[in-house]
C-alpha positions in Angstrom: -26.5 -13.9 16.1 -28.6 -11.1 14.5 -29.5 -9.9 18.0 -25.9 -9.9 19.0 -25.0 -7.9 16.0 -27.7 -5.3 16.8 -26.3 -5.0 20.3 -22.8 -4.5 18.9 -24.0 -1.8 16.5 -26.2 0.1 19.0 -23.3 2.4 20.0 -24.7 2.5 23.6 -22.8 -0.4 25.1 -21.0 0.3 28.3 -17.3 -0.6 28.5 -17.9 -3.4 31.1 -20.2 -5.3 28.7 -18.1 -5.1 25.5 -15.9 -8.0 26.4 -18.9 -10.1 27.5 -20.8 -9.4 24.3 -17.8 -10.2 22.1 -17.3 -13.5 24.0 -20.9 -14.5 23.5 -20.6 -13.6 19.8 -17.5 -15.9 19.6 -19.5 -18.8 21.2 -22.3 -18.2 18.8 -19.9 -18.3 15.8 -18.6 -21.6 17.0 -22.1 -23.0 16.7 -22.4 -21.5 13.3 -19.1 -23.2 12.4 -17.4 -19.9 11.6 -14.2 -20.6 13.6 -12.0 -18.0 12.2 -14.6 -15.3 12.9 -15.1 -16.8 16.3 -11.3 -16.5 17.0 -11.4 -12.8 16.0 -14.3 -12.1 18.4 -12.7 -14.1 21.2 -9.5 -12.2 20.8 -11.5 -8.9 20.8 -13.4 -10.0 23.9 -10.2 -10.6 25.8 -8.7 -7.2 24.7 -11.9 -5.4 25.9 -11.9 -7.2 29.2 -8.2 -6.5 29.9 -8.7 -2.8 29.0 -11.7 -2.5 31.3 -10.6 -4.6 34.3 -7.1 -5.9 33.8 -5.7 -9.4 33.2 -6.2 -10.5 36.8 -9.9 -10.0 37.0 -13.3 -11.8 36.7 -13.9 -9.9 33.5 -11.4 -12.1 31.5 -13.0 -15.4 32.6 -15.6 -15.5 29.9 -13.3 -14.4 27.1 -10.8 -17.1 28.0 -13.7 -19.6 28.1 -14.7 -18.6 24.6 -11.2 -18.9 23.3 -10.8 -22.3 24.9 -14.0 -23.6 23.2 -12.7 -22.3 19.8 -9.4 -24.2 20.2 -11.4 -27.3 21.3 -13.5 -27.0 18.1 -10.3 -26.7 16.1 -8.9 -29.8 17.7 -6.1 -28.2 19.7 -7.0 -29.9 23.0 -3.8 -28.9 24.8 -4.3 -25.2 24.2 -8.0 -25.5 24.9 -7.2 -27.0 28.3 -4.7 -24.2 29.1 -7.1 -21.5 28.3 -10.1 -23.0 30.0 -8.1 -23.5 33.2 -7.0 -19.8 33.1 -10.8 -19.0 32.9 -11.4 -21.3 35.9 -8.6 -19.7 37.9 -9.9 -16.1 37.3 -13.5 -17.1 38.2 -12.4 -18.9 41.4 -10.3 -15.9 42.4 -12.7 -13.1 41.7 -16.2 -14.4 41.8 -18.3 -15.6 44.8 -19.0 -19.4 45.0 -22.7 -18.6 44.5 -22.0 -17.5 41.0 -22.6 -20.5 38.7 -19.6 -19.5 36.5 -17.2 -20.6 39.2 -18.3 -24.2 39.3 -19.0 -24.4 35.5 -15.5 -23.2 34.6 -13.9 -25.5 37.1 -15.9 -28.4 35.7 -14.9 -27.5 32.1 -11.2 -27.3 33.2 -11.5 -30.7 34.8 -13.2 -32.3 31.8 -10.5 -30.9 29.4 -7.8 -32.2 31.7 -9.6 -35.6 31.9 -9.7 -35.8 28.1 -5.9 -35.3 28.2 -5.5 -38.1 30.8 -4.3 -35.5 33.4 -4.1 -37.1 36.9 -5.3 -33.8 38.4 -8.6 -33.8 36.5 -10.6 -35.8 39.1 -9.7 -33.5 42.0 -10.9 -30.4 40.0 -14.1 -32.1 39.1 -14.6 -33.2 42.7 -14.1 -29.6 43.9 -16.5 -28.3 41.3 -19.2 -30.8 42.4 -18.7 -30.0 46.1 -18.8 -26.2 45.5 -21.8 -26.4 43.2 -23.8 -28.7 45.5 -23.1 -26.5 48.5 -23.6 -23.1 46.9 -26.1 -23.3 44.0 -29.8 -24.0 44.0 -30.8 -27.7 43.7 -32.6 -26.9 40.4 -29.4 -25.6 38.8 -28.2 -27.5 35.7 -24.6 -26.6 36.7 -25.0 -28.7 39.8 -26.2 -31.6 37.7 -23.4 -31.3 35.2 -20.8 -31.0 38.0 -22.1 -34.1 39.8 -22.2 -36.0 36.5 -18.7 -35.2 35.6 -17.4 -36.0 39.0 -19.3 -39.3 39.2 -18.2 -40.3 35.7 -14.5 -39.6 36.5 -14.7 -41.7 39.7 -16.3 -44.5 37.8 -13.4 -44.5 35.3 -11.0 -44.6 38.3 -12.8 -47.7 39.6 -14.1 -45.9 42.7 -17.6 -47.2 42.3 -18.9 -46.6 45.8 -18.0 -43.0 45.8 -19.4 -42.6 42.3 -22.6 -44.2 43.4 -23.1 -41.6 46.2 -22.5 -38.7 43.8 -24.8 -40.1 41.0 -27.6 -40.6 43.6 -27.3 -36.9 44.3 -27.3 -36.1 40.6 -30.6 -38.0 40.1 -32.3 -35.8 42.7 -31.0 -32.7 41.1 -31.9 -33.7 37.5 -35.5 -34.4 38.7 -35.6 -30.9 40.3 -34.3 -29.3 37.1 -36.1 -31.3 34.4 -39.1 -33.1 36.1 -40.0 -36.7 36.0 -40.3 -37.4 32.3 -37.2 -35.8 30.8 -34.5 -38.1 29.4 -31.8 -36.2 31.3 -33.0 -38.1 34.4 -32.6 -41.4 32.5 -28.9 -41.1 32.0 -27.8 -41.0 35.7 -30.5 -43.5 36.6 -28.9 -46.0 34.1 -25.4 -45.0 35.4 -26.5 -45.8 39.0 -27.7 -49.2 37.9 -24.4 -49.9 36.2 -22.4 -48.8 39.2 -24.4 -51.1 41.4 -23.7 -53.9 38.9 -20.0 -53.2 39.0 -20.0 -53.5 42.8 -21.7 -56.9 42.6 -25.0 -55.5 44.0 -26.9 -57.4 41.3 -30.4 -57.4 43.0 -30.3 -53.6 43.5 -28.9 -53.2 40.0 -31.8 -55.1 38.5 -34.3 -53.0 40.4 -32.8 -49.8 39.2 -32.4 -51.0 35.6 -36.1 -51.9 35.7 -36.8 -48.4 36.9 -34.7 -47.1 34.0 -36.7 -49.2 31.5 -40.0 -48.0 32.9 -38.7 -44.4 32.9 -37.4 -44.3 29.3 -40.6 -45.9 28.0 -42.7 -43.2 29.7 -40.4 -40.3 29.0 -41.0 -37.8 26.3 -39.0 -37.3 23.1 -35.7 -39.1 23.1 -34.4 -36.6 20.5 -31.5 -37.9 18.5 -31.2 -41.1 20.6 -34.1 -43.4 19.5 -32.1 -46.4 20.6 -32.3 -45.6 24.3 -35.6 -47.6 24.8 -34.2 -50.7 23.2 -30.8 -50.4 25.0 -32.6 -50.1 28.4 -33.8 -53.7 27.9 -30.2 -54.7 26.8 -28.8 -53.4 30.1 -31.5 -55.2 32.1 -30.9 -58.5 30.3 -27.2 -58.4 31.0 -27.9 -58.2 34.8 -30.5 -60.9 34.6 -28.0 -63.2 33.0 -25.4 -62.4 35.7 -28.0 -63.3 38.3 -28.6 -66.7 36.6 -32.0 -65.9 35.2 -31.2 -67.1 31.7 -34.8 -67.5 30.6 -35.6 -64.0 31.8 -32.5 -62.6 30.1 -33.4 -64.2 26.8 -36.9 -62.8 26.9 -35.7 -59.4 27.7 -33.1 -59.4 24.9 -35.7 -60.5 22.4 -37.8 -57.5 23.5 -34.7 -55.4 23.0 -34.1 -56.8 19.5 -37.7 -56.0 18.5 -37.5 -52.4 19.7 -34.0 -51.8 18.2 -35.1 -53.3 14.8 
């Protein structure tokens, strides 16, 4: 925030960057829980962008994004969805598909619609995932997020086989982005095992859940989620029970209890 203030006060900022800077300041202020100040900067960002390039331009995409995030932080999810989808529209219309802002804004629009139980949410997230996977580097975190959102939505819709295919892609991307010991890889790995379980592929599910157990116990810091290691055993135990291995399931759940305690 201090650096952003210095940039604002420098007096040397070109017109094309004024809206961008104010939008980033708005996003920083959200993180600082200064929502009224954030709204003022978001409004300023949009005014700068409109003055520089007009309403129908790529320049307004980021200001609309920042305003959407402010409304989301305030709890107005309907207005947040409206603003985020305007951001997505401008990005799609005026930026090349190789610009990560296109897929990320589409994904955010889809997630906001999904949160409002909008039937069109899945299609937007599917498009974001397809676009990101085709146009961005495999080591892009935007690709990983788009695949995750799309796969999660498909899972909620009960389209488990399609979700499985997407989550397998995500695992490869997460490994490329974060390496083999980061917990970001654990989440889609666990989700894949769950999708296999939901399809009745219990032997495959057990194999992947065991991989997830091994992974999370070798991974680095689990941050604010210390329960992940214990819960990885819980998930495995549930599948073992479904496979009829009651003794194995009991042993695994005892291990889980020990770690969670």
